[in-house]
C-alpha positions as CSV (number, residue, x, y, z in Angstrom):
1,X,177.2,138.4,78.1
2,X,173.7,138.6,76.6
3,X,174.9,136.7,73.5
4,X,177.0,134.1,75.3
5,X,174.2,132.7,77.5
6,X,171.8,131.6,74.8
7,X,174.7,130.2,72.8
8,X,175.7,128.0,75.7
9,X,172.1,126.8,76.1
10,X,172.0,126.0,72.4
11,X,175.2,124.1,72.5
12,X,173.9,121.9,75.4
13,X,170.9,120.8,73.3
14,X,172.8,120.5,70.0
15,X,173.7,116.9,70.5
16,X,170.6,115.8,72.4
17,X,167.7,113.8,70.8
18,X,164.8,116.1,69.7
19,X,161.7,116.0,71.9
20,X,159.4,116.7,68.9
21,X,158.2,113.7,66.9
22,X,158.9,114.3,63.3
23,X,155.4,113.6,62.0
24,X,154.6,112.2,59.4
25,X,158.0,110.5,59.1
26,X,157.6,109.3,62.7
27,X,154.4,108.1,64.3
28,X,153.5,108.9,67.9
29,X,152.6,105.8,70.1
30,X,149.4,106.4,72.1
31,X,148.9,105.2,75.6
32,X,146.7,102.2,76.6
33,X,143.9,104.5,77.8
34,X,143.6,106.5,74.6
35,X,140.0,106.7,73.3
36,X,140.3,106.2,69.6
37,X,137.8,105.1,66.9
38,X,134.9,103.0,68.3
39,X,135.1,100.3,65.7
40,X,132.5,97.5,65.3
41,X,133.1,93.8,65.0
42,X,130.4,93.0,62.4
43,X,130.4,89.3,63.4
44,X,129.6,89.7,67.1
45,X,127.2,92.8,66.9
46,X,123.7,91.8,67.8
47,X,122.0,95.0,66.6
48,X,120.8,95.8,70.2
49,X,121.1,99.6,69.6
50,X,122.5,100.3,73.1
51,X,125.4,102.3,71.6
52,X,122.8,104.4,69.7
53,X,120.7,104.9,72.9
54,X,123.6,106.2,75.1
55,X,125.4,108.3,72.6
56,X,125.0,111.9,73.9
57,X,126.0,113.6,70.6
58,X,124.0,111.3,68.3
59,X,127.0,110.4,66.3
60,X,125.9,106.8,65.9
61,X,122.8,105.5,64.1
62,X,121.8,102.0,62.9
63,X,122.1,101.4,59.2
64,X,121.4,98.3,57.0
65,X,124.6,96.5,56.0
66,X,124.7,93.0,54.3
67,X,121.2,92.2,55.6
68,X,121.9,93.3,59.2
69,X,121.4,96.5,61.1
70,X,124.7,97.7,62.6
71,X,126.0,101.1,63.8
72,X,127.9,103.6,61.8
73,X,130.0,106.5,63.2
74,X,130.1,110.2,62.5
75,X,133.6,111.2,63.7
76,X,133.0,115.0,63.3
77,X,130.4,114.9,66.1
78,X,132.1,112.3,68.4
79,X,133.6,113.6,71.7
80,X,135.1,110.2,72.4
81,X,133.2,109.6,75.6
82,X,133.6,105.9,75.3
83,X,130.0,105.2,76.4
84,X,129.2,103.2,73.3
85,X,132.0,100.8,74.1
86,X,131.2,100.5,77.8
87,X,127.5,99.5,77.2
88,X,128.1,97.0,74.4
89,X,126.9,93.6,75.8
90,X,129.0,91.5,73.4
91,X,132.2,93.5,73.1
92,X,131.5,94.1,69.4
93,X,132.4,97.8,69.8
94,X,136.1,98.0,70.3
95,X,138.5,100.9,70.9
96,X,141.0,101.1,68.0
97,X,143.8,103.6,68.8
98,X,143.7,105.6,65.5
99,X,144.3,109.3,65.7
100,X,144.8,110.3,62.0
101,X,141.2,111.3,61.5
102,X,141.5,114.6,59.6
103,X,139.6,114.8,56.3
104,X,139.1,117.3,53.6
105,X,135.2,117.2,53.8
106,X,132.8,116.8,56.7
107,X,131.1,113.9,54.8
108,X,134.3,112.0,54.8
109,X,134.2,111.8,58.6
110,X,131.1,109.6,58.4
111,X,132.4,106.0,58.7
112,X,130.2,103.2,57.4
113,X,130.1,99.7,59.1
114,X,132.4,98.1,56.6
115,X,135.1,100.7,57.3
116,X,134.6,100.4,61.1
117,X,134.9,96.6,60.8
118,X,138.0,96.7,58.6
119,X,140.2,98.7,61.0
120,X,140.0,96.2,63.9
121,X,143.4,94.4,64.2
122,X,143.4,90.6,64.4
123,X,144.5,90.7,68.0
124,X,141.4,92.7,69.0
125,X,139.0,90.6,66.9
126,X,138.0,88.2,69.6
127,X,134.6,86.9,70.5
128,X,133.9,87.8,74.2
129,X,131.3,86.1,76.3
130,X,128.2,88.2,76.0
131,X,126.5,90.0,78.9
132,X,123.1,88.3,79.0
133,X,120.1,89.3,81.0
134,X,119.3,86.9,83.9
135,X,116.7,87.3,86.7
136,X,116.9,87.1,90.5
137,X,113.8,84.9,91.0
138,X,113.3,85.9,94.6
139,X,113.2,89.6,93.7
140,X,111.0,89.2,90.6
141,X,107.4,90.3,91.2
142,X,106.1,88.9,88.0
143,X,104.9,92.2,86.6
144,X,105.6,91.3,82.9
145,X,107.1,94.7,82.2
146,X,110.1,92.9,80.7
147,X,107.9,91.0,78.2
148,X,106.0,94.2,77.3
149,X,109.2,96.2,76.7
150,X,111.3,93.6,74.8
151,X,111.5,94.9,71.2
152,X,112.5,91.5,69.9
153,X,109.8,89.4,71.6
154,X,112.5,87.3,73.2
155,X,110.7,87.2,76.6
156,X,107.4,85.3,77.0
157,X,105.3,83.6,79.6
158,X,103.0,80.6,79.8
159,X,100.4,80.1,82.5
160,X,99.4,76.7,83.9
161,X,97.0,76.8,86.8
162,X,98.6,78.7,89.7
163,X,102.1,78.8,88.1
164,X,103.5,81.1,85.5
165,X,106.7,80.1,83.6
166,X,108.7,83.1,82.1
167,X,111.4,82.5,79.5
168,X,114.2,84.6,77.9
169,X,115.1,83.0,74.6
170,X,118.8,83.8,74.0
171,X,118.6,82.9,70.3
172,X,116.2,85.8,69.8
173,X,117.6,88.1,72.6
174,X,120.0,90.8,71.4
175,X,121.1,91.6,75.0
176,X,119.9,95.2,74.6
177,X,119.2,95.5,78.3
178,X,115.8,97.3,77.8
179,X,114.2,94.7,80.1
180,X,116.8,95.5,82.7
181,X,116.2,99.2,82.4
182,X,112.4,99.0,83.0
183,X,112.4,96.2,85.7
184,X,110.7,97.9,88.7
185,X,112.3,95.8,91.5
186,X,115.6,95.5,89.5
187,X,115.4,91.8,89.5
188,X,116.9,91.6,86.0
189,X,120.6,92.2,85.6
190,X,123.5,91.3,83.2
191,X,125.6,88.2,83.7
192,X,128.6,87.6,81.4
193,X,128.4,84.0,80.2
194,X,128.8,81.8,77.2
195,X,125.5,80.9,75.5
196,X,125.0,78.1,73.0
197,X,122.3,77.8,70.3
198,X,118.9,76.9,71.9
199,X,119.9,78.2,75.4
200,X,117.1,79.7,77.5
201,X,116.7,81.3,80.9
202,X,113.5,80.3,82.7
203,X,111.9,80.9,86.1
204,X,108.6,80.1,87.7
205,X,106.3,82.4,89.7
206,X,103.0,81.9,91.6
207,X,99.8,83.5,90.2
208,X,96.2,83.4,91.5
209,X,94.0,81.0,89.7
210,X,91.3,82.4,87.4
211,X,88.5,80.3,88.7
212,X,85.9,82.3,86.7
213,X,86.0,83.2,83.0
214,X,87.5,86.7,82.6
215,X,89.6,88.6,80.1
216,X,92.4,89.5,82.6
217,X,93.2,89.7,86.2
218,X,91.7,93.1,86.7
219,X,88.4,91.7,85.5
220,X,88.9,89.0,88.1
221,X,89.4,91.6,90.8
222,X,86.4,93.5,89.5
223,X,84.1,90.5,89.6
224,X,85.2,89.3,93.0
225,X,86.0,92.5,94.9
226,X,84.8,95.7,93.3
227,X,81.5,94.7,91.8
228,X,80.2,93.0,95.0
229,X,81.3,96.1,97.0
230,X,84.1,94.4,98.9
231,X,86.6,97.0,97.8
232,X,87.8,99.3,100.6
233,X,89.5,101.7,98.2
234,X,92.9,101.2,99.9
235,X,94.5,101.7,96.4
236,X,97.1,98.9,96.8
237,X,96.1,97.7,93.3
238,X,96.5,101.2,91.9
239,X,100.1,101.4,93.2
240,X,100.9,97.9,92.1
241,X,99.8,98.2,88.5
242,X,103.1,98.6,86.5
243,X,101.4,100.4,83.6
244,X,99.3,102.7,85.8
245,X,96.1,101.4,84.2
246,X,94.0,101.2,87.5
247,X,92.4,104.5,88.7
248,X,91.5,105.6,92.2
249,X,90.4,109.1,93.2
250,X,87.1,110.2,94.7
251,X,85.2,107.4,93.0
252,X,85.1,103.6,92.9
253,X,88.3,101.8,91.6
254,X,88.1,101.7,87.8
255,X,90.4,101.0,84.8
256,X,91.7,103.1,81.9
257,X,90.6,101.1,78.8
258,X,93.1,103.0,76.6
259,X,96.0,101.3,78.4
260,X,96.4,97.6,77.6
261,X,96.3,95.3,80.7
262,X,99.5,93.2,81.1
263,X,97.5,90.5,82.9
264,X,100.3,90.3,85.4
265,X,98.0,89.6,88.4
266,X,99.7,92.2,90.7
267,X,96.4,93.9,91.3
268,X,94.9,90.7,92.7
269,X,98.0,89.7,94.6
270,X,98.2,93.1,96.3
271,X,94.5,93.3,97.2
272,X,93.8,92.6,100.9
273,X,90.1,92.1,100.2
274,X,90.6,89.3,97.6
275,X,91.5,86.8,100.2
276,X,90.2,88.7,103.2
277,X,91.5,87.8,106.7
278,X,89.0,90.1,108.4
279,X,91.2,91.7,111.1
280,X,89.2,92.9,114.1
281,X,89.3,93.3,117.9
282,X,92.0,95.2,119.8
283,X,94.8,93.0,118.4
284,X,98.2,92.6,120.0
285,X,99.9,95.6,121.7
286,X,102.8,96.4,123.9
287,X,101.6,99.5,125.7
288,X,98.4,101.6,126.0
289,X,98.4,105.3,126.8
290,X,96.3,108.4,126.8
291,X,98.5,111.4,125.9
292,X,99.0,114.5,123.8
293,X,101.8,116.5,122.3
294,X,103.4,119.3,124.3
295,X,104.8,120.9,121.1
296,X,101.9,120.9,118.7
297,X,98.1,121.5,118.9
298,X,95.6,119.3,117.2
299,X,92.1,117.9,117.4
300,X,93.1,114.8,119.3
301,X,96.4,115.9,120.9
302,X,98.4,116.1,117.6
303,X,100.1,112.9,118.6
304,X,100.3,111.5,115.0
305,X,102.1,114.7,114.0
306,X,104.4,114.3,117.0
307,X,105.3,110.8,116.0
308,X,106.2,111.8,112.4
309,X,108.2,114.9,113.5
310,X,110.1,113.0,116.2
311,X,110.9,110.2,113.7
312,X,112.4,112.9,111.4
313,X,114.4,114.4,114.3
314,X,115.7,110.9,115.2
315,X,116.8,110.4,111.5
316,X,114.5,107.4,111.1
317,X,112.6,109.0,108.3
318,X,113.2,112.0,106.0
319,X,109.8,111.9,104.2
320,X,106.2,111.4,105.4
321,X,103.0,110.9,103.4
322,X,100.5,113.2,105.0
323,X,96.9,114.2,104.1
324,X,96.4,118.0,104.0
325,X,93.2,119.8,103.0
326,X,92.1,123.0,101.3
327,X,89.7,125.6,102.6
328,X,86.8,123.4,101.5
329,X,88.1,120.4,103.4
330,X,89.0,118.6,100.2
331,X,91.9,116.3,101.0
332,X,95.2,116.1,99.0
333,X,98.4,114.2,99.5
334,X,101.7,115.8,100.4
335,X,105.2,114.4,100.7
336,X,106.4,116.2,103.8
337,X,110.1,116.7,104.0
338,X,110.3,119.0,107.0
339,X,108.4,119.2,110.4
340,X,106.7,122.4,109.1
341,X,105.3,120.5,106.2
342,X,104.1,117.6,108.5
343,X,102.0,120.2,110.4
344,X,99.9,120.8,107.3
345,X,98.2,117.4,107.8
346,X,97.1,118.0,111.4
347,X,93.4,118.6,110.8
348,X,91.1,115.6,111.1
349,X,89.3,114.7,107.9
350,X,86.7,112.1,107.1
351,X,87.1,112.0,103.3
352,X,89.0,109.5,101.3
353,X,92.7,110.2,100.4
354,X,94.6,107.7,98.3
355,X,97.6,107.5,100.7
356,X,99.3,104.5,99.1
357,X,99.4,106.2,95.6
358,X,102.1,108.5,97.0
359,X,104.5,105.6,97.8
360,X,106.2,105.7,94.4
361,X,107.1,109.4,94.7
362,X,108.1,109.1,98.3
363,X,110.3,106.2,97.5
364,X,112.2,108.4,95.0
365,X,112.7,111.4,97.3
366,X,113.4,109.6,100.6
367,X,117.0,108.8,101.5
368,X,116.6,107.4,105.0
369,X,113.0,106.3,105.4
370,X,109.3,107.0,104.9
371,X,106.5,107.5,107.4
372,X,102.8,106.9,106.4
373,X,99.5,107.3,108.2
374,X,96.2,105.8,107.2
375,X,92.9,104.2,108.3
376,X,92.7,100.4,108.9
377,X,91.9,99.3,105.3
378,X,94.8,101.4,103.9
379,X,97.3,99.9,106.3
380,X,95.9,96.4,105.4
381,X,96.5,97.3,101.8
382,X,100.0,98.6,102.6
383,X,100.9,95.3,104.4
384,X,99.7,93.1,101.5
385,X,101.4,95.4,99.0
386,X,104.6,95.2,100.9
387,X,104.5,91.4,100.7
388,X,103.9,91.5,96.9
389,X,106.1,94.4,95.7
390,X,108.8,95.2,98.3
391,X,110.6,97.7,96.0
392,X,108.0,100.5,96.7
393,X,107.7,99.8,100.4
394,X,111.2,98.9,101.6
395,X,111.9,102.4,102.8
396,X,108.8,102.7,105.0
397,X,110.1,102.8,108.6
398,X,107.0,104.0,110.5
399,X,103.3,103.0,109.9
400,X,100.8,105.1,111.9
401,X,97.2,103.8,112.0
402,X,94.2,105.8,113.1
403,X,91.0,104.4,114.4
404,X,88.1,104.3,112.0
405,X,84.4,103.5,111.9
406,X,83.7,104.5,108.3
407,X,85.4,106.4,105.5
408,X,83.7,108.6,102.9
409,X,84.1,109.9,99.4
410,X,84.6,113.7,99.6
411,X,81.7,114.6,97.3
412,X,79.1,112.4,99.2
413,X,80.2,113.4,102.7
414,X,81.1,117.1,102.5
415,X,79.0,118.3,99.6
416,X,75.9,116.1,99.7
417,X,75.6,115.3,103.4
418,X,77.1,118.3,105.2
419,X,76.5,120.8,102.4
420,X,73.0,119.8,101.3
421,X,71.5,117.8,104.1
422,X,73.0,119.6,107.1
423,X,73.1,122.9,105.4
424,X,76.7,123.9,106.1
425,X,78.9,124.7,103.1
426,X,82.3,122.9,103.3
427,X,84.1,126.3,103.4
428,X,82.0,127.3,106.4
429,X,82.9,124.1,108.4
430,X,85.1,124.4,111.5
431,X,85.2,121.0,113.0
432,X,84.1,117.3,112.6
433,X,84.6,114.5,115.1
434,X,83.5,110.9,115.4
435,X,83.3,109.4,118.9
436,X,81.2,106.7,120.5
437,X,79.1,106.2,117.4
438,X,78.2,109.9,117.0
439,X,79.4,112.4,114.4
440,X,79.7,116.0,115.7
441,X,79.7,118.8,113.1
442,X,80.4,122.4,114.0
443,X,80.3,125.4,111.7
444,X,82.4,128.6,111.9
445,X,79.3,130.4,113.1
446,X,79.0,128.1,116.1
447,X,76.2,125.8,114.9
448,X,76.6,122.3,116.3
449,X,75.0,119.2,114.8
450,X,75.2,115.6,116.2
451,X,74.3,112.6,114.1
452,X,74.4,108.9,114.9
453,X,76.8,107.1,112.6
454,X,74.2,104.5,111.9
455,X,72.1,107.2,110.2
456,X,74.8,108.2,107.7
457,X,76.1,104.7,106.8
458,X,74.7,105.1,103.3
459,X,77.1,108.0,102.6
460,X,80.1,105.8,103.5
461,X,82.2,103.8,101.0
462,X,80.3,100.7,100.1
463,X,83.3,98.6,101.1
464,X,83.0,99.9,104.7
465,X,79.8,97.8,105.0
466,X,81.8,94.6,105.7
467,X,84.7,96.2,107.6
468,X,85.0,95.1,111.2
469,X,88.4,96.6,111.7
470,X,88.3,99.6,114.1
471,X,91.6,99.6,116.1
472,X,94.1,99.4,113.2
473,X,95.8,96.4,114.5
474,X,98.2,95.9,111.5
475,X,99.9,99.3,112.1
476,X,103.1,99.9,114.1
477,X,101.1,102.2,116.4
478,X,97.3,102.9,116.5
479,X,95.9,106.2,117.8
480,X,92.8,108.3,117.9
481,X,90.5,110.3,120.1
482,X,88.3,107.3,121.0
483,X,88.3,106.7,124.8
484,X,90.4,109.7,125.7
485,X,89.3,113.2,127.0
486,X,89.0,116.0,124.5
487,X,92.5,117.1,123.3
488,X,94.1,113.7,124.1
489,X,94.8,110.6,122.0
490,X,94.4,106.9,122.9
491,X,97.6,105.2,121.9
492,X,98.3,101.5,121.3
493,X,102.0,100.8,120.8
494,X,102.2,97.6,118.7
495,X,105.7,97.2,117.4
496,X,109.2,97.9,118.7
497,X,110.1,100.6,116.2
498,X,107.1,102.7,117.4
499,X,108.0,102.0,121.1
500,X,111.5,103.4,120.5
501,X,110.1,106.6,119.1
502,X,107.5,106.9,121.8
503,X,110.2,106.3,124.5
504,X,112.3,109.1,122.9
505,X,109.3,111.4,123.0
506,X,108.8,110.7,126.7
507,X,112.5,111.3,127.4
508,X,112.5,114.6,125.6
509,X,109.3,115.8,127.3
510,X,107.4,116.0,123.9
511,X,104.3,114.3,125.3
512,X,102.0,114.9,128.3
513,X,100.1,111.9,129.7
514,X,96.5,111.9,131.0
515,X,96.0,110.6,134.6
516,X,96.6,106.9,135.0
517,X,92.9,106.2,135.6
518,X,92.2,107.3,132.1
519,X,93.7,104.1,130.7
520,X,90.7,102.2,132.1
521,X,88.3,104.4,130.0
522,X,90.5,104.0,127.0
523,X,90.3,100.2,127.2
524,X,86.6,100.2,128.0
525,X,85.6,102.6,125.1
526,X,87.8,101.0,122.5
527,X,86.7,97.5,123.4
528,X,83.1,98.7,123.0
529,X,83.9,100.3,119.6
530,X,85.5,97.1,118.3
531,X,82.4,95.2,119.2
532,X,80.1,98.0,117.9
533,X,81.8,97.9,114.5
534,X,81.4,94.1,114.3
535,X,77.7,94.5,115.2
536,X,77.0,97.2,112.6
537,X,79.0,95.6,109.8
538,X,78.1,91.9,109.5
539,X,80.5,90.2,107.2
540,X,78.9,86.8,107.2
541,X,76.5,87.3,104.2
542,X,79.4,88.4,102.0
543,X,81.5,85.5,103.0
544,X,78.6,83.1,102.3
545,X,78.2,84.7,98.8
546,X,81.8,83.7,98.1
547,X,81.3,80.2,99.4
548,X,83.5,80.8,102.5
549,X,82.5,78.9,105.6
550,X,82.1,81.1,108.7
551,X,83.2,79.9,112.0
552,X,81.3,81.2,115.0
553,X,83.4,83.7,117.1
554,X,82.6,85.8,120.0
555,X,82.1,89.5,119.4
556,X,85.4,91.4,119.6
557,X,87.6,88.3,119.1
558,X,90.8,89.1,117.2
559,X,91.1,88.3,113.5
């Protein structure tokens, strides 16, 4: 029985066709998705090097062949990932279904361009329409990063007055896609199209006119805004600079001379003080309240913290740019991803923090939205920056604005004024507060000092000298201690997104309101503060210096 069963099985297969292919007398036919040798059509290769760039095993390099640089192929290294064929903009790299690749030596597995070109069958040797770079003109921010990056000088620009014409020369372009890779707003993309000799892709963008003789646009910004002390240090120009050449920090805005300027004009176009609209007054608002958080403790009711945390809980934002401080009250920026991290920014600080410079990082980490908080000039800078370069600001869903009379550099305010003049070291400081034109300073030992703001104006940023913007009217919601009792915040709801968050906070019982009669004091005090800031910061001399006619307005009138 043991012998009979295998015999029967053998007899069943005796007259059947063998499953095994009798190689080398018979050749196996590979399927259509087989990844074979990445051959190269020598005629359509543009030497763009994209196949070299994406190859994970470095099995492709560019070599000189008949006066042209084309890729070779090291078969012993290749894992047949197919990436070199996928990224080829002209279809020059073609999958040839060869599988007899064994050689007697490792050196023999290195295929030169001539060998790669020779194995392409005639039916695959077709000239496909290339994938050429084109631009979405509405999305382009005219940063010139494409021109700077192009290794073949195929992209150029010509300025004429207030217009800039940018050109991609397809005769020179190799369709390598490096301009697409670096384009910050992703305005450049591939389009498969036939191109003829002499074809070009052109688009026109607006640029500010250089009405004085300068080397570049940063020098124009320096001459008209920084040098005459108009600069508010909002850092919109720092964020906008595509090569990170402009420097902020605890100092006046400056430049890094080691980094060449692109002369793109983004710094000028994003600066709110270059063509200053001078916002002032109480602005437009939907509601006014005096309230505090029931969940968190803070100097002025912790309502800014409550707004950010509630927005996170509602799923509106998942990142917030907050300003924390160390034990010496030195401010630093933090991308808060949780309510616990938001709480680190509760303490009121009167030193400069470059809030807008964190936008690039926040844009990368945020999936849902970003919340920011800043003084009036910073929110002005954000709004102008959002008009110019939407790609870094599109995720911002909540803009909190705090009231401000003046802002200070850390070293001048905490070290020189409080440390040297008042005699309290920053690490011994417990509390600072500005209300009704008076700065209150309290040490950990209980010492209290009160100073009129007028007496310390020379410690403030020089750009504060022309700022008449107190109530942060360009924010979604403005808040601060001015006009409210200690431990409460005055709140001006200005936009619908802020109202929805505020209504949710009321519904959940996250806020406690001051008595109704407190609103009258809120309006009275903040109306006074808007007029007071206009009075102490006359802007007319600066406008006249720039040849701008000043129309007479009543004090406190909105800008």
